[in-house]
C-alpha positions, 0 to 999 in steps of 0.5 A: 500500500503506497501512501503519502502523508499530507497535512489536512485541516480537520473539522475541529480546526487542527491539522492532522497527517492523513495518508492519501490512498489509491481508491482500493486502499481507501475503501480498505482503510474506511472499512477498517475504520468502520470496524473499529468504530463498531467494536468501540460502540459495541463495547460501550453499549455492553458496558452501559447495559451491564451498568443499568442492569446492575443498578436495577438489581440494586434497586430491586434488592433495596426494595426486597430487603427494605433498605433505605438510605434515608428512612421513609424517603424514596429517592427519585430514581426509586420512584422513576424505576417503579413507575417505569416497571409498573407501566411495563407490567401494565402494558404486557398484561 
């Protein structure tokens, strides 16, 4: 793959060295970049889903064992979680 480097101004206003490729090499380069972005998105999505499920499990355990940070006061997240859970339960029935 023959590539020469030249300075090109990015949208952020910074100058970067971007290689110039032939058309076949450019397509290969874009496919590799797309694959990297998909993998990064998949990693982020997986982490976000795991954290959300962990948070839901903590709230459920908190509700089952009646553990309150402030006795007698539900946090806004508890209220939102149980409202959403109730809405999902009603829509599935």
